[in-house]
C-alpha positions in Angstrom: -10.5 -185.8 -42.1 -12.5 -186.6 -44.8 -16.3 -186.5 -44.5 -17.1 -188.3 -47.9 -18.2 -191.9 -47.6 -15.7 -194.3 -48.9 -18.2 -196.5 -51.0 -17.0 -199.8 -52.7 -17.6 -198.1 -56.1 -15.2 -195.6 -55.0 -12.7 -198.0 -53.5 -13.0 -200.4 -56.3 -13.8 -198.5 -59.4 -14.4 -200.6 -62.4 -14.9 -203.7 -60.2 -18.5 -203.4 -59.2 -19.5 -206.3 -61.7 -16.9 -208.7 -60.2 -18.2 -207.6 -56.6 -21.7 -208.3 -57.5 -20.7 -211.9 -58.9 -18.6 -212.8 -56.1 -21.2 -211.4 -53.6 -24.0 -213.6 -55.0 -21.6 -216.9 -55.3 -20.0 -216.6 -51.8 -21.9 -216.0 -48.7 -18.7 -215.2 -46.9 -17.7 -212.7 -49.1 -21.3 -211.1 -48.8 -21.1 -210.8 -45.2 -17.7 -209.0 -45.6 -19.4 -206.6 -47.8 -22.0 -206.1 -45.1 -19.3 -205.3 -42.5 -17.5 -202.8 -44.6 -21.0 -200.9 -45.1 -21.6 -201.2 -41.5 -18.2 -199.9 -40.3 -17.9 -197.5 -43.2 -21.3 -195.9 -42.0 -20.0 -195.6 -38.6 -16.9 -193.8 -39.5 -18.8 -191.4 -41.8 -21.2 -190.5 -38.9 -18.2 -189.9 -36.6 -16.6 -187.8 -39.2 -19.4 -185.4 -39.7 -20.1 -185.4 -36.2 -23.6 -186.8 -36.6 -22.7 -189.6 -33.9 -19.3 -188.2 -32.5 -17.1 -190.8 -30.8 -13.8 -190.1 -29.2 -10.8 -189.9 -31.4 -9.2 -193.3 -30.4 -12.7 -195.0 -31.2 -12.6 -193.3 -34.5 -9.2 -194.2 -35.4 -9.9 -197.9 -34.6 -13.1 -198.0 -37.2 -10.9 -196.4 -39.8 -8.3 -199.3 -39.4 -11.1 -201.9 -39.3 -12.5 -200.3 -42.4 -9.1 -200.7 -44.1 -8.8 -204.1 -43.0 -12.1 -205.1 -44.3 -11.1 -203.2 -47.6 -7.9 -205.5 -47.9 -9.8 -208.6 -47.4 -12.3 -207.4 -50.1 -9.2 -206.7 -52.4 -7.8 -209.9 -51.8 -10.8 -212.0 -52.3 -11.2 -210.0 -55.6 -7.7 -210.8 -56.7 -8.2 -214.7 -55.8 -11.2 -214.7 -57.9 -9.8 -213.4 -61.1 
């Protein structure tokens, strides 16, 4: 397991301007970004054992993070 946070800048290199524009113009997208950050923080805390959780819960968090990331990618593709 990686204990490196999956920041949006790492996950979407070169797209931070587009993310910012969509965030300020689309409240739903802004909420999606907040959800990503919250889940990503939870995953990072679990992976680093700062706030350990059971393996199944950690896997579910990672799946949720991936689902949100896919939604962000779709929104970015639709906006371009």
